[in-house]
C-alpha positions in Angstrom: -1.6 5.4 27.8 -2.9 1.9 28.4 -0.4 -0.5 29.8 -0.5 -4.2 30.9 -0.7 -4.4 34.6 1.7 -7.3 34.8 4.3 -5.7 32.5 4.0 -2.4 34.4 5.6 -4.1 37.4 8.9 -5.1 35.8 12.0 -3.2 36.7 12.4 -1.5 33.3 8.8 -0.3 33.0 8.2 3.4 32.5 4.6 3.3 33.5 4.9 4.7 37.0 7.4 7.4 36.1 5.1 8.5 33.3 2.1 8.5 35.7 4.1 10.6 38.2 5.0 13.1 35.5 1.4 13.7 34.7 0.7 11.3 31.8 -2.8 9.7 32.0 -1.8 6.0 32.4 -4.4 3.3 32.7 -3.7 -0.3 33.8 -5.3 -3.1 31.8 -6.2 -5.7 34.4 -7.9 -8.0 32.0 -6.7 -11.6 31.8 -6.5 -11.1 28.0 -3.6 -9.1 26.6 -4.1 -6.4 24.0 -1.8 -7.2 21.2 -2.0 -3.9 19.4 0.9 -1.6 19.8 0.4 2.1 19.0 1.0 5.5 20.3 -0.8 8.7 19.4 1.8 11.4 20.2 -0.3 14.4 19.1 -2.8 15.3 16.3 -0.1 14.5 13.6 2.3 11.8 14.8 1.1 8.2 15.2 3.4 5.2 15.9 2.3 1.6 15.2 3.9 -1.8 14.6 5.1 -4.9 16.3 7.5 -3.0 18.6 6.9 -4.2 22.2 8.2 -1.1 24.1 10.6 -3.2 26.2 14.3 -3.2 26.7 14.4 -6.6 25.1 12.7 -5.2 22.0 15.1 -2.3 21.8 18.2 -4.5 22.1 17.7 -7.8 20.3 14.2 -8.5 19.0 13.3 -8.1 15.3 10.6 -5.5 15.5 9.0 -3.0 13.2 7.8 0.5 14.0 5.9 2.7 11.5 5.8 6.4 12.2 3.2 8.4 10.3 3.1 12.2 10.2 -0.3 12.4 8.5 -2.2 12.3 11.8 -6.0 12.4 11.7 -6.3 14.4 8.5 
């Protein structure tokens, strides 16, 4: 998982709990932000869209999230 170093410090961030549970979390310390939002869950499930993975996005933003089950095949 690649997370923005600044956003990983906010109270609602799940970066450190994920890291502590064994997820390979990398901090992006670049002054430029990666705008792409995606998650590869396994070899079949991929999530992508405008969803920002924040509490704000969950509660009040107008986001989209596309879930594909086709994987890499």
